[in-house]
SEMITI-711294 format. One record per residue: chain; y, x, z of N, C-alpha, C, O in turn. Coordinates in pm, whole numbers, plus 50000, padded with zeros to 5 digits. Last residue first. Layout:
N
R c   n_v   n_u   n_w  ca_v  ca_u  ca_w   c_v   c_u   c_w   o_v   o_u   o_w
R A     Y     X     Z     Y     X     Z     Y     X     Z     Y     X     Z
...
end
This chain:
129
R c   n_v   n_u   n_w  ca_v  ca_u  ca_w   c_v   c_u   c_w   o_v   o_u   o_w
R A 92888 41451 71845 92771 41508 71916 92657 41537 71820 92552 41585 71862
R A 93166 41559 71639 93069 41459 71684 92955 41527 71757 92928 41645 71736
R A 93437 41768 71763 93350 41710 71663 93258 41604 71722 93271 41566 71838
R A 93659 42044 71809 93619 41907 71840 93528 41855 71728 93543 41895 71612
R A 93874 42268 71876 93728 42268 71863 93670 42134 71905 93638 42112 72022
R A 94171 42211 71681 94100 42209 71806 93949 42207 71785 93902 42151 71686
R A 94357 42197 71476 94275 42316 71488 94198 42324 71617 94162 42434 71660
R A 94486 41966 71438 94553 42061 71525 94472 42189 71544 94513 42278 71618
R A 94304 41832 71287 94433 41860 71226 94512 41962 71308 94595 42035 71254
R A 94107 41793 71480 94083 41891 71374 94213 41929 71303 94231 42044 71263
R A 94234 41588 71625 94204 41717 71688 94182 41826 71584 94231 41938 71599
R A 94238 41379 71439 94364 41434 71490 94344 41571 71555 94428 41660 71541
R A 93957 41343 71401 94048 41371 71289 94178 41437 71337 94222 41538 71282
R A 93871 41287 71665 93818 41402 71590 93914 41441 71478 93947 41558 71463
R A 94014 41053 71717 94038 41172 71798 93988 41297 71725 94056 41400 71725
R A 93891 40888 71527 94036 40910 71521 94073 41036 71600 94154 41116 71554
R A 93626 40881 71615 93659 40948 71488 93808 40974 71472 93847 41073 71410
R A 93471 40922 71899 93602 40872 71858 93647 40945 71731 93700 41056 71738
R A 93256 41038 72005 93229 40944 71897 93359 40887 71840 93356 40812 71742
R A 93279 41391 72078 93316 41252 72101 93269 41167 71983 93246 41219 71874
R A 93299 41714 72227 93232 41618 72139 93267 41476 72180 93282 41444 72298
R A 93444 42027 72220 93457 41894 72276 93393 41796 72179 93428 41794 72061
R A 93322 42342 72288 93344 42245 72181 93342 42107 72245 93248 42074 72317
R A 93477 42603 72478 93384 42489 72469 93422 42401 72350 93540 42388 72316
R A 93670 42797 72504 93562 42820 72409 93463 42706 72394 93376 42710 72307
R A 93738 42717 72836 93777 42799 72721 93654 42824 72633 93550 42867 72680
R A 93639 42386 72936 93639 42532 72952 93676 42603 72822 93648 42554 72712
R A 93869 42112 72920 93742 42173 72879 93749 42325 72897 93854 42385 72875
R A 94123 42022 72962 94042 42053 73080 93910 42120 73046 93846 42178 73133
R A 94219 41959 72711 94277 42075 72780 94195 42117 72902 94197 42233 72941
R A 94071 41725 72661 94053 41845 72579 94103 41970 72651 94037 42074 72650
R A 94177 41554 72857 94033 41584 72854 94007 41713 72777 93932 41800 72821
R A 94445 41547 72778 94410 41604 72908 94261 41639 72915 94224 41742 72971
R A 94416 41420 72531 94474 41554 72536 94441 41623 72669 94412 41742 72672
R A 94319 41171 72612 94237 41258 72528 94286 41402 72534 94207 41496 72541
R A 94546 41078 72756 94416 41097 72822 94327 41192 72742 94266 41283 72799
R A 94744 41072 72549 94761 41153 72669 94627 41180 72737 94597 41295 72772
R A 94641 41108 72208 94661 41023 72324 94668 41112 72448 94605 41218 72452
R A 94798 41327 71970 94685 41285 72052 94731 41192 72164 94846 41196 72207
R A 95027 41412 71824 94956 41290 71788 94837 41249 71871 94779 41143 71845
R A 95167 41629 71912 95110 41637 71777 95016 41521 71746 94934 41530 71655
R A 95228 41574 72169 95341 41583 72076 95294 41592 71931 95371 41565 71838
R A 94975 41608 72275 95031 41473 72264 95147 41472 72165 95160 41379 72085
R A 94954 41886 72275 94864 41808 72189 94917 41666 72170 94904 41609 72062
R A 95145 41946 72470 95165 41993 72333 95078 41914 72235 95123 41879 72126
R A 95017 41837 72691 95140 41773 72643 95175 41820 72502 95230 41743 72423
R A 94807 42022 72716 94778 41883 72683 94903 41813 72630 94894 41737 72533
R A 94951 42249 72792 94875 42251 72667 94845 42107 72622 94857 42075 72504
R A 95038 42164 73042 95137 42192 72938 95071 42193 72800 95127 42143 72702
R A 94788 42154 73166 94867 42033 73154 94972 42049 73045 94992 41959 72964
R A 94718 42420 73165 94639 42327 73084 94712 42193 73067 94699 42127 72964
R A 94916 42517 73340 94904 42570 73203 94827 42474 73113 94866 42450 72999
R A 94873 42374 73584 94996 42356 73505 94984 42406 73362 95037 42342 73271
R A 94688 42275 73779 94645 42333 73651 94757 42323 73547 94737 42270 73438
R A 94910 42052 73925 94774 42104 73927 94737 42154 73787 94754 42081 73689
R A 95246 42141 73947 95145 42060 73878 95010 42129 73888 94997 42249 73862
R A 95511 42117 74155 95395 42202 74128 95288 42111 74069 95245 42015 74133
R A 95859 42097 74162 95733 42031 74130 95627 42134 74094 95650 42225 74015
R A 96110 42201 74191 96031 42185 74312 95895 42120 74288 95823 42090 74383
R A 96226 42204 73934 96200 42330 74004 96115 42318 74130 96053 42417 74171
R A 96067 42009 73681 96158 42014 73795 96124 42136 73881 96007 42168 73898
R A 95875 41993 73485 95970 42103 73478 96070 42108 73592 96150 42202 73600
R A 95742 41757 73523 95671 41881 73557 95765 42002 73557 95737 42102 73624
R A 95940 41586 73417 95902 41578 73557 95836 41709 73603 95869 41763 73708
R A 95936 41661 73146 96059 41678 73225 96029 41676 73374 96085 41755 73450
R A 95671 41585 73088 95714 41724 73068 95840 41752 73151 95849 41855 73218
R A 95681 41313 73131 95596 41394 73217 95633 41541 73206 95626 41614 73306
R A 95860 41242 72924 95892 41212 73063 95810 41298 73159 95863 41351 73257
R A 95713 41328 72697 95845 41384 72726 95882 41362 72872 95930 41454 72938
R A 95487 41164 72713 95472 41309 72722 95605 41375 72757 95609 41468 72838
R A 95612 40917 72675 95539 40944 72800 95528 41094 72819 95555 41146 72927
R A 95702 40953 72415 95801 40934 72522 95738 40957 72659 95802 41010 72749
R A 95456 40970 72278 95549 41083 72277 95656 41074 72387 95694 41175 72446
R A 95339 40708 72345 95282 40834 72393 95380 40952 72387 95387 41028 72483
R A 95576 40452 72443 95497 40524 72341 95454 40661 72394 95523 40722 72475
R A 95547 40210 72692 95613 40335 72652 95521 40409 72554 95402 40426 72581
R A 95464 39970 72807 95476 39981 72662 95548 40105 72613 95603 40104 72503
R A 95406 39928 73070 95547 39931 73033 95570 39949 72883 95684 39945 72837
R A 95130 39926 73090 95207 39824 73162 95352 39816 73116 95414 39709 73122
R A 95047 40136 72913 94987 40002 72909 95073 39896 72975 95087 39786 72921
R A 95219 40363 72951 95181 40314 72819 95134 40171 72819 95176 40092 72735
R A 95244 40387 73229 95364 40383 73145 95332 40325 73007 95411 40248 72953
R A 94972 40397 73303 95058 40287 73349 95181 40275 73259 95218 40165 73219
R A 94890 40639 73179 94825 40512 73144 94915 40394 73183 94931 40301 73104
R A 95056 40822 73307 95064 40807 73162 95003 40674 73120 95059 40604 73035
R A 94962 40791 73569 95101 40758 73537 95118 40737 73387 95187 40645 73345
R A 94702 40890 73540 94721 40749 73572 94864 40705 73541 94885 40595 73492
R A 94766 41158 73483 94688 41079 73388 94708 40930 73414 94729 40852 73320
R A 94900 41229 73718 94970 41235 73590 94897 41153 73483 94961 41085 73402
R A 94694 41199 73903 94816 41120 73918 94891 41116 73785 94940 41010 73745
R A 94516 41391 73809 94475 41251 73810 94595 41158 73825 94598 41050 73766
R A 94652 41627 73854 94627 41584 73716 94589 41437 73710 94625 41366 73616
R A 94897 41596 74117 94759 41614 74071 94746 41566 73926 94818 41477 73882
R A 95179 41753 74213 95133 41644 74127 94992 41678 74078 94972 41776 74006
R A 95366 41835 74499 95245 41859 74421 95208 41734 74343 95205 41623 74397
R A 95673 41961 74570 95602 41836 74546 95486 41866 74453 95504 41917 74343
R A 95885 42127 74791 95769 42139 74703 95696 42005 74695 95663 41944 74796
R A 96120 42039 74923 96116 42172 74861 95999 42191 74764 96012 42265 74666
R A 96271 41720 74874 96153 41796 74916 96150 41933 74848 96176 41942 74728
R A 96493 41590 74758 96502 41650 74890 96385 41736 74935 96401 41818 75026
R A 96446 41478 74512 96566 41561 74528 96565 41640 74658 96627 41746 74668
R A 96219 41330 74553 96212 41440 74457 96333 41532 74467 96325 41650 74435
R A 96325 41149 74745 96211 41233 74776 96207 41354 74684 96193 41467 74730
R A 96524 41019 74600 96561 41098 74717 96450 41195 74755 96476 41309 74793
R A 96359 40891 74412 96460 40987 74368 96502 41077 74484 96513 41199 74467
R A 96212 40722 74579 96142 40824 74500 96241 40933 74455 96209 41051 74459
R A 96420 40560 74677 96340 40641 74771 96266 40752 74697 96258 40865 74747
R A 96503 40441 74436 96597 40521 74516 96521 40613 74611 96554 40731 74623
R A 96269 40304 74369 96322 40407 74279 96419 40499 74353 96416 40621 74335
R A 96251 40119 74576 96150 40223 74567 96197 40335 74475 96167 40452 74501
R A 96486 39968 74514 96469 40031 74646 96367 40144 74640 96392 40253 74691
R A 96445 39882 74242 96559 39966 74283 96541 40037 74417 96576 40154 74430
R A 96192 39898 74039 96213 39847 74174 96323 39934 74235 96297 40047 74275
R A 96210 40040 73804 96209 39894 73798 96219 39826 73934 96252 39708 73941
R A 96208 40313 73743 96318 40258 73820 96323 40106 73824 96430 40049 73844
R A 96054 40494 73595 96086 40364 73539 96205 40299 73611 96290 40237 73548
R A 96025 40736 73737 96047 40738 73593 96096 40606 73537 96173 40604 73440
R A 95990 40656 74006 96090 40757 73970 96126 40749 73822 96243 40755 73786
R A 95775 40480 73983 95905 40429 74031 96016 40526 73993 96125 40484 73953
R A 95579 40667 73897 95620 40557 73809 95755 40500 73853 95842 40475 73769
R A 95559 40831 74125 95598 40888 73995 95650 40778 73903 95754 40794 73839
R A 95469 40644 74310 95594 40714 74335 95648 40772 74204 95767 40763 74175
R A 95223 40568 74202 95329 40467 74213 95465 40530 74242 95567 40475 74201
R A 95066 40802 74221 95113 40754 74092 95229 40657 74104 95324 40664 74026
R A 95166 40997 74508 95079 40905 74437 95145 40861 74307 95265 40880 74287
R A 95226 41344 74588 95267 41205 74568 95165 41127 74486 95088 41183 74408
R A 95227 41579 74848 95164 41534 74724 95197 41386 74710 95197 41312 74808
R A 95444 41827 74986 95387 41694 74985 95319 41671 74850 95352 41738 74751
R A 95495 42112 75191 95462 42055 75061 95410 41914 75082 95342 41884 75180
end
């Protein structure tokens, strides 16, 4: 098994550096098991959104497809999938990952009124401190 860094994921998804994109593609095609840490996925989402201007739903779709590759193992895969569902319903990727990482039954508190509004629309246990 190997674990990859954010820059490998970004090269695979964006392909802006042809040589590195080819190497990333070969890596993902040739390795029997590739581990993706939640922190790598969070950073990849941030890079795709901020540096490349990819909209959150498209980021979620790309990460969902990546996580669905047969040789990819995602840290805390069930909660990651839950977070991507929240993104598809309007949450930011980072916020969705924070919410999904909270222990079962915990109430998530924030000063971010936009996050509270969107979270409540999804029936999530969220509110102000």
